matplotlib code that plots the C-alpha trace (Angstrom):
import matplotlib.pyplot as plt

x = [87.4, 87.6, 88.4, 91.4, 90.2, 87.0, 84.2, 88.0, 88.2, 91.6, 93.2, 95.7, 97.9, 100.1, 97.9, 99.6, 99.8, 102.6, 102.3, 99.5, 97.1, 98.6, 97.6, 94.3, 93.5, 94.9, 92.8, 90.1, 90.2, 90.1, 87.5, 88.1, 86.1, 89.2, 89.6, 92.5, 94.7, 96.6, 97.7, 96.4, 92.5, 93.4, 94.9, 92.6, 89.4, 91.5, 92.1, 88.8, 86.7, 89.0, 88.6, 84.9, 85.0, 86.5, 83.6, 84.8, 83.3, 85.7, 85.7, 88.5, 89.5, 92.5, 95.0, 98.3, 99.9, 102.1, 99.2, 97.0, 94.1, 94.2, 95.2, 92.1, 89.9, 90.6, 89.8, 86.6, 85.9, 87.1, 84.6, 81.7, 81.2, 82.4, 82.1, 85.6, 89.3, 91.5, 94.2, 96.3, 99.3, 101.2, 102.9, 102.7, 106.4, 108.4, 111.9, 112.8, 116.0, 119.2, 123.0, 124.3, 126.0, 127.9, 125.1, 123.0, 122.9, 121.1, 119.4, 116.2, 114.8, 116.0, 113.3, 111.1, 110.6, 111.2, 107.8, 106.2, 108.1, 108.2, 106.5, 103.5, 103.7, 103.4, 100.3, 98.7, 99.4, 97.9, 95.0, 93.7, 95.1, 91.5, 89.5, 92.5, 91.9, 88.2, 89.1, 93.0, 94.1, 97.5, 99.3, 102.2, 105.0, 106.8, 110.6, 113.4, 116.1, 118.0, 118.8, 120.6, 122.2, 122.6, 123.6, 126.5, 124.8, 121.6, 122.7, 119.8, 120.6, 117.6, 115.0, 117.2, 117.0, 114.1, 112.8, 115.3, 113.5, 110.4, 111.7, 113.0, 109.7, 107.9, 110.2, 109.2, 105.3, 105.2, 105.7, 103.2, 100.3, 100.8, 99.0, 96.1, 96.2, 97.6, 100.4, 102.5, 105.4, 107.2, 108.3, 111.6, 111.2, 114.5, 114.6, 110.6, 109.6, 107.0, 106.6, 109.4, 111.6, 111.2, 111.0, 114.4, 115.8, 114.3, 116.2, 119.5, 119.1, 118.5, 121.5, 123.9, 122.7, 122.1, 119.0, 116.6, 117.4, 120.6, 120.4, 118.1, 120.3, 122.9, 120.4, 119.3, 122.7, 122.9, 119.7, 119.2, 115.9, 117.4, 114.7, 113.1, 110.1, 107.4, 105.1, 102.3, 104.3, 105.0, 101.4, 100.4, 102.6, 101.5, 97.6, 98.9, 100.4, 97.3, 95.3, 94.5, 96.9, 99.8, 97.7, 101.1, 103.5, 104.6, 108.1, 108.9, 111.0, 110.8, 113.3, 111.1, 114.5, 114.3, 117.0, 119.6, 120.1, 119.8, 119.5]
y = [92.8, 90.6, 86.8, 85.9, 82.6, 82.9, 80.5, 78.7, 75.3, 73.9, 70.4, 70.5, 66.9, 66.2, 67.6, 66.8, 68.7, 71.2, 72.8, 71.4, 72.3, 75.6, 75.7, 74.5, 76.8, 79.7, 78.4, 78.7, 82.1, 82.8, 81.7, 78.2, 75.2, 73.0, 69.6, 67.4, 64.4, 62.4, 58.5, 59.5, 59.9, 61.0, 64.2, 64.1, 64.5, 66.9, 69.9, 69.0, 69.5, 72.9, 74.0, 73.7, 76.0, 78.8, 78.9, 77.0, 74.0, 70.6, 67.4, 65.1, 61.8, 59.3, 59.4, 58.1, 60.3, 57.6, 55.8, 57.4, 55.8, 58.2, 60.9, 60.4, 60.5, 63.2, 64.9, 63.3, 64.2, 67.7, 67.5, 65.8, 68.1, 71.3, 71.0, 72.7, 73.2, 75.9, 74.7, 72.2, 72.8, 69.9, 69.1, 65.6, 64.4, 61.8, 63.4, 61.1, 59.7, 61.3, 61.1, 61.4, 59.3, 57.0, 56.0, 55.8, 51.5, 50.0, 53.2, 51.7, 53.8, 57.0, 54.7, 54.9, 58.5, 59.0, 57.5, 59.8, 63.1, 63.6, 61.0, 61.3, 65.3, 64.5, 62.0, 64.4, 67.5, 65.6, 64.0, 67.8, 68.9, 68.7, 70.8, 73.1, 74.0, 74.6, 77.7, 78.7, 77.0, 77.2, 74.0, 74.8, 72.2, 72.6, 72.5, 73.0, 75.0, 72.1, 71.5, 74.5, 75.3, 71.9, 72.2, 70.3, 69.2, 67.4, 66.0, 64.9, 63.8, 61.6, 64.7, 67.3, 65.3, 64.1, 68.3, 69.1, 67.1, 68.4, 72.0, 71.0, 69.0, 72.7, 74.3, 72.2, 72.3, 75.9, 75.8, 72.6, 73.6, 77.8, 78.0, 75.6, 78.8, 77.1, 78.2, 76.2, 77.5, 76.5, 77.7, 76.3, 77.2, 76.4, 76.1, 76.4, 76.6, 73.9, 70.7, 68.8, 71.7, 72.1, 68.6, 68.5, 71.8, 70.0, 66.5, 68.6, 70.0, 67.4, 64.6, 67.9, 69.1, 72.8, 74.8, 74.8, 78.1, 77.5, 75.0, 77.5, 80.8, 78.2, 77.5, 81.2, 83.6, 83.7, 84.4, 88.2, 88.2, 86.2, 83.8, 80.8, 81.4, 79.3, 77.1, 79.5, 82.3, 79.7, 78.8, 82.8, 82.4, 79.6, 80.3, 83.0, 81.6, 79.6, 82.5, 85.3, 87.5, 85.8, 85.7, 86.9, 84.8, 81.2, 78.7, 80.6, 79.1, 81.4, 81.0, 81.5, 81.1, 84.9, 85.4, 83.5, 81.9, 84.8, 83.2]
z = [61.9, 59.4, 59.5, 57.5, 56.6, 56.7, 54.9, 54.0, 54.5, 56.0, 56.4, 59.0, 59.0, 61.8, 65.2, 68.4, 71.5, 70.0, 66.5, 64.9, 67.8, 68.2, 63.8, 64.3, 67.0, 64.8, 62.1, 63.9, 65.3, 61.9, 61.2, 59.2, 58.7, 60.4, 59.3, 61.1, 60.4, 62.8, 63.5, 67.4, 67.6, 71.5, 69.7, 67.5, 69.8, 72.4, 69.6, 67.7, 71.3, 71.3, 68.5, 68.7, 71.7, 69.8, 67.7, 65.1, 62.5, 62.9, 61.0, 62.0, 61.0, 62.0, 59.4, 58.0, 55.9, 54.4, 53.3, 50.6, 50.6, 54.2, 52.6, 50.0, 52.7, 55.2, 51.6, 51.2, 54.5, 53.8, 50.5, 51.7, 54.8, 54.1, 50.2, 49.3, 50.7, 50.2, 52.0, 52.8, 55.7, 55.7, 59.6, 59.9, 60.2, 62.1, 63.6, 65.8, 64.0, 65.3, 64.2, 60.7, 58.1, 60.3, 62.1, 59.4, 59.2, 56.7, 56.5, 57.0, 59.5, 57.1, 54.5, 57.0, 57.9, 54.4, 53.4, 56.4, 55.9, 51.7, 50.5, 52.7, 52.7, 48.4, 49.1, 50.6, 48.6, 45.2, 46.9, 47.1, 44.5, 42.4, 45.2, 46.0, 41.7, 42.2, 45.1, 43.8, 47.0, 49.1, 49.6, 53.4, 54.2, 57.8, 56.7, 59.2, 59.6, 60.1, 55.9, 56.4, 59.0, 60.9, 65.1, 66.0, 69.1, 67.5, 64.0, 62.5, 58.8, 57.8, 58.9, 57.2, 53.9, 53.8, 54.3, 51.8, 49.2, 50.4, 49.6, 46.1, 45.3, 46.7, 44.3, 41.2, 41.7, 42.4, 38.2, 38.3, 39.8, 39.5, 36.0, 37.6, 40.7, 43.4, 45.5, 47.6, 50.1, 53.0, 56.5, 58.0, 62.0, 63.9, 67.2, 67.9, 71.8, 72.3, 73.7, 72.1, 72.9, 76.3, 76.8, 75.4, 77.5, 80.4, 80.0, 78.8, 81.7, 84.6, 82.5, 83.3, 86.8, 86.0, 85.5, 82.4, 81.9, 81.1, 79.0, 77.3, 77.6, 75.9, 72.9, 72.5, 72.7, 69.2, 68.2, 68.2, 69.7, 73.1, 72.7, 70.2, 68.4, 69.7, 68.0, 68.2, 66.2, 63.3, 63.6, 62.7, 59.6, 58.4, 58.7, 56.7, 53.6, 53.7, 53.2, 51.0, 52.5, 50.8, 47.5, 45.5, 47.1, 45.7, 45.6, 48.6, 52.0, 55.5, 57.8, 61.3, 64.1, 65.6, 63.8, 64.6, 60.8, 57.6, 54.6]

ax = plt.figure().add_subplot(projection="3d")
ax.plot(x, y, z, "-o")
ax.set_aspect("equal")
plt.show()
């Protein structure tokens, strides 16, 4: 059976134990050469080992996407190792700033978050554009449902604002780079079952003195599927947008949320 990414090179920025790892493994399964970037060397080494174990070729480099030189170095690694870049999947993000306007203070944390989530993602994309133009490649961003439908129990105004900025940039970018044969899209996950959300559920359950299934049931009660999408399911969609199967799609946002919000 043909693989969606066979012979293609995919850069994945932001490789942790959740979505980044799952995306790398899906890309490997689909035949890609996988290039990994993240700030934590141990995460890179662990995921690279799994990718190799799946039979794919892999390269990796410690990368802070808020530094354009790091982004360029990751792009150079991909080209030097595999000779081409067919897709960039932007997962790296900072999300640990909670609250609303009343808790923003001097906005210093917001500025740090924008440096990573917005400018870092744009640095990564801009560095890869010349190589992507040669292959008619694809750029994929990970946005968030929270910018469209803020959950009242977990306000993240700074994070939502940075993701909304990416959405605006993505739609303009589709017009700018489309004539060069490059597509750009984003996925916007809602509650996504994986290590971060599992940790939140377990922490909330402990604080309340209830079983984790109670917290999970409350979060999923209004989802038509009565469960969350998993980080593995989101990874499948990211790799679809990176592949030729989505060749006619650009400038689009796809919510992945088990039907919780229709947009």
